[in-house]
C-alpha positions, 0 to 999 in steps of 0.5 A: 500500500502506497502512502501519500500526504494528500489523499487521492494524489499520486507521487508523480502528481506531487513531483510535477507540482513541486517542480512547477513550484520551484520554477515559479519561485526561482523566476520570482526571485530572479525578477526581484534581483534584477529589479534591485540591481537595475531598478534602484530608486533614487533616494529621497533628496531631503534624506540625503540633504539631512546627512550634511553636518553643519558647523557654525563659524564666525563670518568676519564680513557679516559680523555673525555666525554662519552655518558651513556645510560638511557634505557626506561622500554619497551626497558629494557623489550626487553633485552635478547629477540630476535629482528630483525634489518635492517641496513646498514653495516659500516666498523668500526669493526675489519675484523678478528672479528665475529661481525660487526656494522650496522647503521640506516643510510648509512655511510655518515650519521652514528654515526661515520661519520655523524650526527647520535647519539649513538642510531643509531648503533648496534653491531652484534655478529654472531653465525657463521662467517659472510659473507663479506659485502660492505659499505652500504649493507642493511642487516637484522639480528636477534639476542638476544638484549643486552643493554650495559651501561658501557663496553667502548669496545662495543656500546650501543645496541648489538645483540648476537647469531645473524643470517643473515636474508637477504642481 
């Protein structure tokens, strides 16, 4: 008398089932590995910016302390590369300029008005004249990352040649 784990199922049927199952599991695992290797998702820009350490140094010219960035290696590697950033429009750039400031946080919490740090804002220099924005519009932009270490007329993180992705 032959015994089977499942009544009325022959050993041959079980073997065929497990062979198909092995092929299916292998195929799924292979697809996941390919996705991980080639489909890497771009890291969140704000998370990258937050890895920057700032040191407060006295600026003779201004007579006050200024935050100077120390960029981590992975962020330095992103300089000159195109990145996408989603943020809130805050009206702290000249209205006649071709750039705006975006913040990780809404205006009440941003670097200028709330408790956000210098890593929570970015300057966006548009390739073409930008649309008009309202305070706290959540927008997505894409541009080439520039890391600013010493130009006091600009913020630490700058997106050059930027385009508006969504508003």
